C-alpha positions as CSV (number, residue, x, y, z in Angstrom):
1,X,100.2,102.1,33.2
2,X,98.8,103.7,30.6
3,X,97.1,100.9,29.1
4,X,95.3,100.4,32.3
5,X,94.3,104.1,33.0
6,X,92.8,104.4,29.2
7,X,91.0,101.1,29.1
8,X,87.7,101.9,30.9
9,X,86.9,102.4,33.7
10,X,90.8,102.8,34.6
11,X,90.3,100.5,37.4
12,X,91.5,96.8,37.1
13,X,92.1,93.9,38.8
14,X,95.7,92.9,39.0
15,X,96.6,89.0,40.0
16,X,100.0,89.1,42.0
17,X,100.5,85.3,41.8
18,X,102.3,84.0,44.2
19,X,103.9,87.3,45.1
20,X,100.5,88.8,47.1
21,X,96.8,88.8,47.4
22,X,96.0,90.7,44.0
23,X,94.7,94.4,44.0
24,X,92.7,96.9,42.4
25,X,95.0,98.9,40.2
26,X,93.7,102.6,40.7
27,X,95.2,105.0,37.8
28,X,93.0,107.8,37.0
29,X,93.4,111.4,38.6
30,X,89.9,111.7,39.8
31,X,89.9,108.2,41.4
32,X,93.2,108.7,43.1
33,X,92.2,111.8,44.6
34,X,89.1,109.9,45.6
35,X,91.0,107.2,47.6
36,X,93.2,109.6,49.3
37,X,90.7,111.5,50.5
38,X,88.4,108.8,51.6
39,X,90.6,107.7,54.5
40,X,87.1,106.4,56.3
41,X,86.8,103.9,53.7
42,X,90.4,103.1,52.3
43,X,92.5,102.4,55.6
44,X,96.3,102.7,55.7
45,X,96.3,101.1,59.2
46,X,94.9,97.6,58.5
47,X,97.6,96.4,56.0
48,X,100.0,99.3,55.8
49,X,100.6,101.9,52.6
50,X,103.3,99.5,50.7
51,X,102.0,97.3,48.2
52,X,103.8,94.3,49.3
53,X,102.0,92.1,51.8
54,X,103.6,92.2,55.2
55,X,103.3,89.8,58.4
56,X,101.3,92.4,60.4
57,X,103.0,91.2,63.4
58,X,106.7,92.3,62.1
59,X,108.5,95.0,61.0
60,X,111.9,95.7,59.0
61,X,114.0,95.1,62.0
62,X,112.1,91.9,63.0
63,X,110.5,93.6,66.5
64,X,107.1,93.7,67.2
65,X,105.5,96.1,64.4
66,X,104.8,99.7,65.3
67,X,103.7,101.5,62.0
68,X,104.9,104.8,61.0
69,X,102.6,107.8,60.3
70,X,101.8,106.4,56.6
71,X,100.7,103.2,58.2
72,X,98.2,105.0,60.5
73,X,94.5,106.0,60.1
74,X,93.0,109.1,61.9
75,X,92.2,109.4,64.8
76,X,95.4,108.1,65.6
77,X,97.2,109.7,62.4
78,X,96.1,112.8,63.4
79,X,97.3,112.9,66.9
80,X,101.0,111.7,65.8
81,X,100.8,114.0,62.7
82,X,100.0,117.0,64.9
83,X,103.4,116.6,66.9
84,X,105.7,116.1,63.8
85,X,104.2,119.3,62.1
86,X,105.5,121.4,65.2
87,X,109.0,120.7,63.2
88,X,107.6,122.0,59.6
89,X,105.5,124.7,60.4
90,X,106.6,128.0,58.0
91,X,108.3,129.6,60.6
92,X,110.2,126.5,61.0
93,X,111.0,126.2,57.0
94,X,111.6,129.9,56.9
95,X,114.3,129.6,58.9
96,X,116.1,127.0,57.2
97,X,116.1,129.2,54.0
98,X,119.3,130.9,54.5
99,X,121.3,127.7,55.8
100,X,120.3,125.9,52.6
101,X,120.7,128.4,50.3
102,X,124.3,128.3,51.9
103,X,124.6,124.7,51.4
104,X,123.2,124.8,47.6
105,X,126.5,127.3,47.1
106,X,128.7,124.8,48.6
107,X,127.4,121.7,46.8
108,X,127.5,123.4,43.2
109,X,131.2,125.3,44.4
110,X,132.3,121.7,44.6
111,X,131.1,120.4,41.6
112,X,132.6,123.4,39.8
113,X,135.9,122.7,41.6
114,X,136.0,119.2,40.6
115,X,134.8,119.8,37.1
116,X,132.6,116.9,36.9
117,X,130.1,115.0,39.4
118,X,127.6,112.0,39.7
119,X,124.5,114.1,39.6
120,X,122.3,112.0,42.0
121,X,124.7,111.6,44.9
122,X,126.6,114.8,44.6
123,X,123.8,117.5,44.2
124,X,120.2,116.0,44.1
125,X,121.0,113.8,47.3
126,X,123.1,116.0,48.9
127,X,120.6,119.1,49.5
128,X,117.5,116.8,51.0
129,X,120.1,115.1,53.2
130,X,121.3,118.4,54.6
131,X,117.4,120.0,55.0
132,X,116.2,116.8,56.9
133,X,119.3,116.4,58.9
134,X,118.9,120.3,60.2
135,X,115.2,120.0,60.8
136,X,116.2,116.9,62.7
137,X,119.0,118.4,64.7
138,X,121.8,115.5,63.5
139,X,125.2,116.5,63.5
140,X,127.0,117.1,60.3
141,X,129.4,114.2,61.1
142,X,126.6,111.8,61.2
143,X,124.4,112.5,58.0
144,X,126.1,110.6,55.5
145,X,125.6,107.4,57.3
146,X,122.0,108.3,58.4
147,X,121.8,108.6,54.3
148,X,123.3,105.3,53.9
149,X,121.2,103.6,56.1
150,X,118.3,105.0,54.5
151,X,119.1,103.9,51.0
152,X,119.6,100.6,52.2
153,X,115.9,100.6,53.7
154,X,114.3,101.5,50.6
155,X,116.7,100.1,48.0
156,X,115.7,96.5,48.4
157,X,115.4,96.3,44.3
158,X,118.8,97.8,43.8
159,X,122.0,96.1,44.2
160,X,124.1,99.2,44.5
161,X,122.3,99.6,47.8
162,X,121.4,96.4,48.9
163,X,122.3,92.5,48.5
164,X,120.4,90.5,51.1
165,X,117.6,90.8,53.6
166,X,120.1,90.6,56.0
167,X,121.8,94.1,54.5
168,X,118.2,95.6,55.5
169,X,117.9,94.1,58.9
170,X,121.6,95.2,59.5
171,X,120.9,99.0,58.3
172,X,117.7,99.0,60.3
173,X,119.2,98.0,63.6
174,X,121.8,100.5,63.0
175,X,119.6,103.2,62.3
176,X,117.5,102.6,65.6
177,X,120.6,102.1,67.5
178,X,121.4,105.6,66.3
179,X,117.7,107.0,67.1
180,X,118.4,105.9,70.7
181,X,121.3,107.5,71.0
182,X,120.0,110.8,69.8
183,X,117.1,110.3,72.2
184,X,119.5,109.9,75.3
185,X,121.3,112.9,74.3
186,X,118.4,115.0,73.6
187,X,116.7,114.1,77.0
188,X,119.8,115.4,78.8
189,X,120.4,118.3,76.2
190,X,117.4,119.7,74.7
191,X,117.8,121.8,71.2
192,X,116.0,123.4,69.0
193,X,114.8,120.6,66.7
194,X,112.2,118.3,65.9
195,X,113.8,115.3,68.0
196,X,113.4,117.6,71.0
197,X,110.0,118.4,70.4
198,X,109.1,114.8,70.0
199,X,110.6,113.8,73.2
200,X,108.8,116.4,75.1
201,X,105.5,115.9,73.4
202,X,102.8,113.4,74.6
203,X,99.9,111.5,72.6
204,X,96.7,111.4,74.8
205,X,98.7,112.3,77.9
206,X,101.2,109.9,77.4
207,X,105.0,110.0,76.0
208,X,106.3,108.4,72.9
209,X,107.6,105.3,73.5
210,X,111.0,104.4,72.3
211,X,109.8,102.3,69.3
212,X,107.1,105.0,68.5
213,X,110.2,107.3,68.3
214,X,112.0,105.0,66.4
215,X,109.4,104.7,63.3
216,X,108.8,108.3,63.3
217,X,112.6,108.9,63.3
218,X,112.8,106.5,60.2
219,X,110.1,107.9,57.9
220,X,111.4,111.5,58.3
221,X,115.0,110.0,57.3
222,X,113.7,108.0,54.6
223,X,111.0,110.2,53.2
224,X,112.4,113.3,53.6
225,X,115.7,112.3,51.7
226,X,114.7,109.9,49.0
227,X,111.5,112.1,47.7
228,X,113.3,115.2,46.6
229,X,116.2,113.5,45.9
230,X,114.1,111.7,42.9
231,X,112.4,115.3,42.2
232,X,115.7,117.3,41.5
233,X,116.8,114.4,39.5
234,X,113.9,114.1,37.4
235,X,113.5,117.7,37.0
236,X,117.3,117.7,36.1
237,X,116.4,115.3,33.4
238,X,113.5,116.8,31.9
239,X,115.2,120.0,31.1
240,X,117.7,118.1,29.5
241,X,114.8,116.4,27.3
242,X,112.9,119.5,26.9
243,X,115.8,122.0,26.2
244,X,113.5,124.6,25.0
245,X,112.1,124.9,28.7
246,X,115.8,125.2,30.2
247,X,116.0,127.9,27.6
248,X,112.8,129.9,29.2
249,X,114.1,128.8,32.3
250,X,117.4,130.2,32.5
251,X,116.6,133.5,30.8
252,X,114.0,134.2,33.8
253,X,114.3,131.7,36.7
254,X,112.1,134.2,38.8
255,X,109.4,134.2,36.6
256,X,108.7,130.7,35.7
257,X,109.6,129.5,39.4
258,X,106.6,128.4,40.7
259,X,104.8,127.1,38.1
260,X,108.2,125.1,37.3
261,X,108.5,123.8,40.9
262,X,105.0,122.4,40.5
263,X,105.9,121.0,37.0
264,X,109.0,119.3,38.3
265,X,107.1,117.2,40.8
266,X,104.2,116.3,38.6
267,X,106.9,114.9,36.3
268,X,109.0,113.2,39.0
269,X,106.3,111.9,40.9
270,X,108.6,111.1,43.5
271,X,106.2,108.2,45.3
272,X,104.9,106.4,42.5
273,X,102.2,104.5,44.4
274,X,100.4,103.6,47.9
275,X,98.3,101.2,48.9
276,X,95.0,101.1,51.1
277,X,92.6,98.4,52.1
278,X,88.9,98.7,52.0
279,X,87.4,98.6,55.2
280,X,83.7,98.6,53.7
281,X,82.3,97.8,50.2
282,X,82.6,101.0,48.2
283,X,81.9,101.7,44.7
284,X,84.8,103.6,42.9
285,X,84.0,104.7,39.3
286,X,81.7,102.3,38.7
287,X,83.8,99.4,40.2
288,X,82.3,97.3,43.4
289,X,85.4,97.2,45.7
290,X,84.7,94.9,48.4
291,X,85.5,95.1,52.2
292,X,89.0,93.8,52.9
293,X,90.1,94.4,49.0
294,X,93.6,95.8,48.4
295,X,93.8,99.1,46.5
296,X,96.7,100.4,45.1
297,X,96.6,104.0,43.3
298,X,99.3,105.1,41.2
299,X,100.3,108.7,41.6
300,X,102.5,108.2,38.2
301,X,99.6,107.1,36.0
302,X,97.4,110.1,38.0
303,X,99.8,112.7,37.2
304,X,99.9,111.7,33.3
305,X,96.0,111.7,32.8
306,X,94.9,113.4,30.0
307,X,91.6,114.2,31.7
308,X,93.6,116.3,34.5
309,X,96.3,117.7,32.3
310,X,96.6,119.0,28.8
311,X,99.5,117.4,26.6
312,X,100.6,115.4,29.9
313,X,103.7,113.9,28.4
314,X,105.3,117.3,27.8
315,X,107.2,119.0,30.2
316,X,106.1,122.6,30.3
317,X,107.3,124.9,33.2
318,X,104.1,127.3,32.5
319,X,101.5,124.6,32.9
320,X,98.6,126.1,34.7
321,X,96.8,124.7,36.4
322,X,98.7,121.7,37.5
323,X,96.7,119.9,40.0
324,X,99.2,117.1,40.4
325,X,99.2,114.4,42.9
326,X,102.8,114.4,43.4
327,X,102.4,115.2,47.2
328,X,99.3,113.1,47.6
329,X,95.9,113.8,46.4
330,X,95.0,115.9,49.5
331,X,93.4,113.8,52.6
332,X,95.0,113.2,56.0
333,X,98.3,111.7,54.3
334,X,99.5,114.9,52.5
335,X,102.8,115.1,52.3
336,X,104.3,116.6,55.3
337,X,107.2,118.2,53.8
338,X,105.8,119.3,50.9
339,X,107.1,122.9,51.7
340,X,110.5,122.1,52.6
341,X,110.7,120.1,49.3
342,X,109.6,123.0,47.3
343,X,112.1,125.0,48.7
344,X,114.9,122.9,48.1
345,X,113.7,122.2,44.2
346,X,113.3,126.2,43.9
347,X,117.1,126.6,45.7
348,X,118.9,124.2,43.6
349,X,117.4,125.0,40.5
350,X,117.7,128.8,40.7
351,X,121.6,128.3,41.6
352,X,122.1,125.8,38.8
353,X,120.1,128.1,36.3
354,X,122.3,131.4,37.4
355,X,125.4,129.4,36.9
């Protein structure tokens, strides 16, 4: 990706052979932000946000296709996002802090008691799972299986999580089945959580259908757990690799916390890339992109762009400014859970440093 980014103009056609239709790889920081912000030109709704080409009439579950938020364009995206935003207001996130601090303490207490851990499984995956599950009102006893289903749905290339396409379909069926159970329960017994909010809401005068709710539930489970897990893991690895930054951070966590969290997100770039489709001819960075062309913009390359970051391959917890695209480069698809993710990263690393 560095070679692509540094070879002018930083936007290059990639032939996918029999794996896909080919795409424009967008690698520079300024261009990635431009694509993110020009939702009127670069559509998520035409072909989805994932790199692979999908049958537009099917979902992972094999049913008629219902898009998630990341696969929608305004104004439809705007209406649905407004609903989900109700579960991620500053007030709602603030109410979680004491609970998540307690969960962080328990997670690390358990590790100390055992004397060893698998960092991803026992630390970086555990806190995001508890955070998202609490926002959604998922009972404690069900949270581990929700995490397992999410892993299966996003782990197609990882044999630890997935073996066959049938495994993916089974995980999707079980997750959606659980979603239906929660819908039924919340309709009879409302609670102060995002599930109840979504079920009580309407879009253009109509309630969410079961399938629409399923896809929102899927997105919140997968996106809310996977991304922050990656950020915490990469952040810990960065502190190991840059010991001077760890020593500085441990000496005064509160002083460096705000900038350290942003640098962890830049360094980790939890979502490596997203895809769009041009809906009209457009010139980006001097390159003519034709209507219908597939465009893949690489957050990971943009977050190492020396045009935007001094010494980008150095992990620097005092980096200022830090205009990373780890939560997206602005525009309508900016990360819904950015505030929650920042809180989780802050709580975990503050407590690790304290201990």
